[in-house]
N, C-alpha and C positions, 0 to 999 in steps of 0.2 A: 351315461356314466363318464365322468371326466377323469383324466389322468395326466401326470407330468413326471418327468425325471430330471428336469433342470429348472431351477428357479433363480432369478436375479433380483437382488435388492439394492436399489440405488439410494445411498445415504448422502449426507452433506459433503463429506470429503472422500468418500470411497464407494466402490461398488463391490458387492459380494455375490459370487456365483456358487450355487449349491448343486452338486451332482448326486443323484440317488442311483445306486446300483440296480434297484428294482423300482419301477414306476409307482408313484403314490396314487392310489385310486380313491377318489372322494367317497363313494358310497360305502366301500368296505371299511373305511376308517370310521364312518358314522355307525355302522352296524356293530363294530367292535366296542365302541364307546357305549352304545345302548345295552349291549349284552353285559358289560361290567356293572351298569347301573341296576340291573335286575337282581343282582346278588344282595341278599340280606346281610346284616352285620354278622349273624351266626354262620353264614356260609362263607364269608371272606376268610381266606387263609392269611398267614403272615406274609407269604409271597405276594398275595393280592394287595395287601396294605403297603408293603415296601415298594411295589411297582407303581401304585397310585401316587405315592409321595415323590418318587423319582420323576415320574412323568409330569406331575404338577410343578416340581422345581424347574424342569426343562422348559415348560410353557412360560413360567414366570420370567426366567432368565431371557428367553428369546424375545418376549415382549418388551422387557426393559432395554435390552440391547438395541432393538429396532427403533424404539422411540428416542433413546439417548443419541444414537449415531445420526439420526435424521435432523438433528438440531444443533445450533451453536449454543455454547454455554459460557457464561462469564465467571461463575463462582462454584467451587465445591464447598458445600456448607454442612456442618455437623451441629445437631441440636441434641443437648442432653436435658435431663429432667431433674429438678430440685425435688427430693422426696417429701419436702414439706408442702409442695404444691401439687405434685403429680405422683401417683403411685407407679414408679418406674418398673415395678414387678408385675403390673397388670397391663397387658397389651391393650385391652379395650380402653382403659383410662388414658393411656398415652395417646392413642389414636384420637379419642374424643376431644381431649383438651388441646392437643396440637392442632387439630383441624379447626377448632374454635379460634385459636390464635391466627392461623393461616387465613381463614375467611375474613377476620377483622383487618388483617394486614392488607389484603387485596382491596377491601372497601376503602380503606383510609390512605394507604401509601402507594400501592402498586397494582392498579387494576389490570395491567397487561403482564403481570408476573408470569414467567414461564418456568416450569419446574418438573422434575421427576424426583420422587421421594421414596426411599427404601428404609426399612427398619434393620437394625442390627441387634442380635441377641448377644449380650455380654459373655465374655469367657467365663464369668462367674456362674453362668447358667441360671441367673436370676433376673437381671435387669435388661431393659431395652433403651436404646437411643436411636435417633434417626439421622440419615445422611441424605443430602439432596444435591442435585445439579440445578443451578438457577441462572436466569437471565432477566433483564428488565426489572431491576430491583426498585426503580422509582425513587421514592423518598425514604426507603428503609435506611435507618441510621447505621452506616458502616464506620465503626470506631477503630482507629489504629490501636492494636493490642500492645504494640511495642516489640512484638516478636516478628521474626522473618523466616522465610522458607526458601529453598533452592539457592543456597549460598548468598542469602541476603537480597535476592532479586525480587522476591514477592512479599508483600505486606500481608500478615495474618490479621484479619479484622474480627471484631466482635459485632454482633447485630444488637444495637442499643434498644430496639423496640421489642426484642424477645426477652420475656421475663419469666418464662416457665422453667428456666435453668440456664446453663451455659451454652454459648454458641461460638463457632469460628467460621469465617468465610475466607477462602483462599482463591485468588484469581486463577483462572484456567487459560492456558495459552490457546490461541485460535489456530490450531493446525491439526492435521489428521493424527499424527503420532500422539500428541498430548491428550487430545480428546478420546482417542481409542484406549489409552492407558487408564484414564480416569474412569471410563465406562467399565473396563475390566475390573477395576478396583471395586466399583459399586456391586458388581455381580458376585463378588466373593462373600458378600453378606447374606446371600440367599443360600443358606445351609440346610442340611437335613433337619437339624434341631429346630430351626426357625419354621421350616415347612410343616413339621409335625405339630408344633405349638399353635400354628395359625391355620390349621385345616378349616376350610369353609369361610375364611376371612381374607380380606385384601392384604397383599404383601407389597404393594407398590401403588403410588398415586401419581398422576401427571395432569397438567393443565390442558384439558381437551380443547379449549378454545384458542390456545396460543401455540401448542406443540404441533409441529409437522410430523407426518409419518412417511416412511420410505415408500418409494414406488416399487411395487412388487409385480413381476411378470413371470408366468409359468409356461414351460414348453415341454412337448413330448418329442424327443429326438431319437431317431433310429440308432441302434447300438453301434453300427459301423461308422456312422457319422459322429457319434458321441465321442469315440476314442480320438478321432482327429481333432475335434473341438477342444478336448482337454489338453492334448499335446500342444496345440497352438497357444494356449494360455500360460504354459509353464514358464516362459522366459519373462513375462511381464508381471507376474504375481508379486505382491509384497508379503503375502502370508499364505500358508497352505496347511490344512489339517484334515486328517481322516478320522471319522467318528464311527465306531461300530454301533449298530442298532440291533442287538440280539433279540429283543422281544418282538420285533417285527421282521426278523431275518433279513435285514437290509444293511447297507453301508452308505455313509454320507461323506462326500469329499467337499471341502470348503476352500474356496480361493478368494482372497481379498486383493483389490486393486486400488491404489491411491488415485484420486481424480483431481486433487487440488494442485 
């Protein structure tokens, strides 16, 4: 049986250290997951359903966070859908037609395209559109829209090759602060409404052959040494957060450190 109470994740511009009040034991986690799967739909309570959605949201956000921060990004891109071409109220239709366009774009314009894509469920509770972080756009047509962002310092482009609807592509600054903020912006789209509507379906996509992943190391440190370790990190941190984990009777402390 393996266990850890400290985990480090090394990203492109920062390192994150996670401290767990109680050790995470691998086997117990698997047993709890298997026990949940044994329940039938009739046996599941509203508490079980809500817990499943929250845990699914957490896993999705954590995976998006890890992939996004492990890579450099050049553009923040938004893709909308023309209702005459795509049924923007049908998640499956949006996914199918968008991925058809994406596959063709990679074949024709940008075989090395790097991307992470997440859906957003509109405030009108009806339609979907997609957001992406992208790099290596190759010969995708970036057309100056005539609009500017950040006090005129950034050009807002349209992607001429995208014909399923409207698109914008905004350059992303290559530094820890800018990349971190834009990743946080992406995570806001993973809401309870979205998680409920997309149960059993993918909520994000990334280019597996071009995206890097963070280096993850896990440790089991004795409690008396753990306190000294945390104290030593206090002065160098760029960010700190404490997360209560009531369903596992645990607590998580997160420390971020800039490395660029």
